[in-house]
C-alpha positions in Angstrom: -14.9 -7.5 -36.2 -15.9 -9.9 -32.9 -17.7 -9.1 -29.9 -14.8 -8.8 -27.9 -13.3 -5.8 -30.1 -16.4 -3.6 -28.9 -17.9 -4.8 -25.5 -17.6 -3.0 -22.5 -15.1 -5.0 -20.3 -15.9 -6.5 -16.9 -19.6 -4.8 -16.5 -20.9 -4.6 -13.1 -23.0 -7.4 -12.1 -25.6 -8.7 -9.3 -27.1 -11.5 -8.0 -30.5 -12.7 -7.3 -30.5 -12.2 -3.8 -29.3 -8.8 -4.3 -32.1 -5.8 -4.0 -33.8 -3.4 -6.5 -32.6 -0.8 -4.7 -29.2 -1.9 -4.7 -29.5 -2.5 -8.5 -30.9 1.3 -8.8 -27.8 2.3 -6.9 -25.2 0.3 -9.0 -27.0 1.9 -12.3 -26.5 5.2 -10.8 -23.1 4.7 -9.8 -21.9 3.2 -13.0 -24.1 5.2 -15.3 -25.7 2.2 -16.8 -29.2 0.7 -17.4 -28.8 -3.0 -17.2 -27.1 -5.2 -15.3 -26.3 -9.0 -15.8 -27.8 -11.1 -13.0 -25.0 -13.9 -12.3 -24.5 -17.1 -9.8 -21.6 -17.6 -7.3 -19.3 -18.9 -10.4 -20.1 -15.7 -12.4 -22.2 -17.2 -14.9 -25.1 -15.3 -16.4 -28.6 -16.5 -15.2 -30.8 -13.5 -15.9 -30.7 -9.6 -16.7 -32.1 -6.6 -15.0 -32.8 -3.3 -16.8 -33.7 0.4 -15.5 -37.1 -0.4 -17.0 -37.8 -3.7 -15.3 -37.0 -1.9 -11.9 -39.5 0.9 -12.6 -42.2 -1.2 -14.3 -41.9 -4.5 -12.6 -40.9 -2.8 -9.3 -42.3 0.5 -8.7 -45.2 0.3 -10.8 -46.4 -2.8 -9.6 -46.1 -1.4 -6.0 -42.9 -3.4 -4.7 -40.6 -2.4 -2.0 -37.2 -1.4 -2.8 -36.0 -4.5 -0.8 -37.4 -6.7 -3.5 -34.9 -9.4 -4.5 -34.0 -8.9 -7.8 -34.9 -12.5 -8.7 -38.4 -11.4 -8.7 -37.7 -8.7 -11.2 -35.2 -9.6 -13.5 -35.6 -11.7 -17.0 -34.6 -15.1 -15.5 -32.9 -16.5 -19.0 -30.8 -13.9 -20.4 -29.3 -14.8 -23.9 -25.8 -14.0 -24.3 -23.0 -14.1 -27.0 -19.6 -15.2 -26.9 -16.4 -13.1 -27.2 -15.4 -14.2 -30.4 -18.9 -13.9 -32.1 -18.9 -11.8 -35.2 -20.6 -8.4 -34.6 -23.1 -9.2 -37.2 -24.4 -12.2 -35.0 -24.4 -10.2 -32.2 -26.6 -7.4 -33.6 -28.8 -10.3 -35.3 -29.4 -11.8 -31.5 -30.4 -8.1 -30.2 -32.7 -7.8 -33.2 -34.5 -11.2 -32.7 -34.8 -10.7 -29.2 -35.4 -7.1 -29.2 -33.0 -6.2 -26.7 -30.7 -3.3 -26.5 -28.0 -4.9 -24.5 -26.5 -8.3 -24.4 -24.1 -9.9 -22.2 -20.8 -11.2 -23.4 -19.8 -14.5 -21.9 -16.3 -16.6 -21.7 -16.7 -20.4 -22.9 -17.4 -21.3 -19.3 -20.6 -18.9 -19.3 -19.2 -16.4 -17.2 -20.1 -12.9 -17.9 -16.9 -10.8 -19.1 -18.7 -7.8 -20.8 -21.8 -6.4 -22.4 -22.6 -4.6 -25.5 -25.1 -2.1 -26.1 -26.6 -0.6 -28.9 -24.4 2.6 -28.5 -21.3 0.4 -28.4 -22.2 -0.6 -31.9 -22.8 2.8 -33.1 -19.3 3.8 -31.4 -17.8 0.8 -33.4 -19.3 2.3 -36.7 -17.3 5.5 -36.2 -14.1 3.1 -36.0 -14.7 0.5 -38.5 -16.0 1.5 -42.1 -17.2 -2.0 -42.6 -20.0 -0.8 -40.1 -22.4 1.7 -42.2 -24.5 4.1 -40.4 -27.4 2.5 -42.4 -26.9 -0.6 -40.7 -27.0 1.0 -37.5 -30.0 2.8 -38.2 -31.7 -0.7 -39.1 -30.3 -2.5 -36.1 -31.7 0.4 -33.9 -35.1 0.6 -35.7 -35.3 -3.1 -35.6 -34.9 -3.5 -32.0 -37.3 -0.9 -31.2 -40.3 -2.1 -33.2 -43.1 -3.3 -30.6 -43.8 -6.8 -30.0 -45.7 -8.4 -32.7 -44.8 -6.1 -35.9 -42.9 -8.0 -38.3 -39.3 -7.7 -38.3 -36.8 -8.7 -41.1 -33.7 -10.4 -39.8 -30.5 -8.5 -40.3 -28.3 -9.2 -43.5 -24.9 -8.6 -44.3 -25.7 -6.7 -47.0 -29.4 -6.2 -47.6 -32.6 -5.1 -45.7 -35.9 -4.6 -46.2 -37.5 -0.9 -46.7 -40.7 0.4 -45.8 -42.5 -1.3 -48.8 -40.8 -4.7 -47.8 -38.6 -4.8 -50.9 -35.1 -5.7 -50.5 -32.4 -2.7 -50.6 -28.6 -2.7 -50.5 -27.0 -1.0 -47.4 
């Protein structure tokens, strides 16, 4: 399965000069918690989440008119439309992110994949097991600094650190 098969197509995007309030309104209206930040050519230059708005914005005493360039993660890692789903999962685990932008060959944002998209795909594709989904969620959700094992196409580490089959 490829990224293009499960991604949410044409996600709403913002620009660096958009405000925190604008991003929050878009998130509310589009029922999403993450917005890719793109340049004039539609290429991903960053990402902002609802948590960024809360922690880097409100909790830090920032004004609703604060520009997203001051709140976003400036270099967003992305995956390509033809990337294998397991490669997408691996990148999400490595970066500990719950969502990842999907770009075309020119780096333009054409989609986004979330943990929920992966879980929904598991319901449609028997090649993706419930155990694999649970492992992805667990590894993405671990606090920074704790050891994480990489996703493997057929094995994972259990609580004792030994390999187990999915």
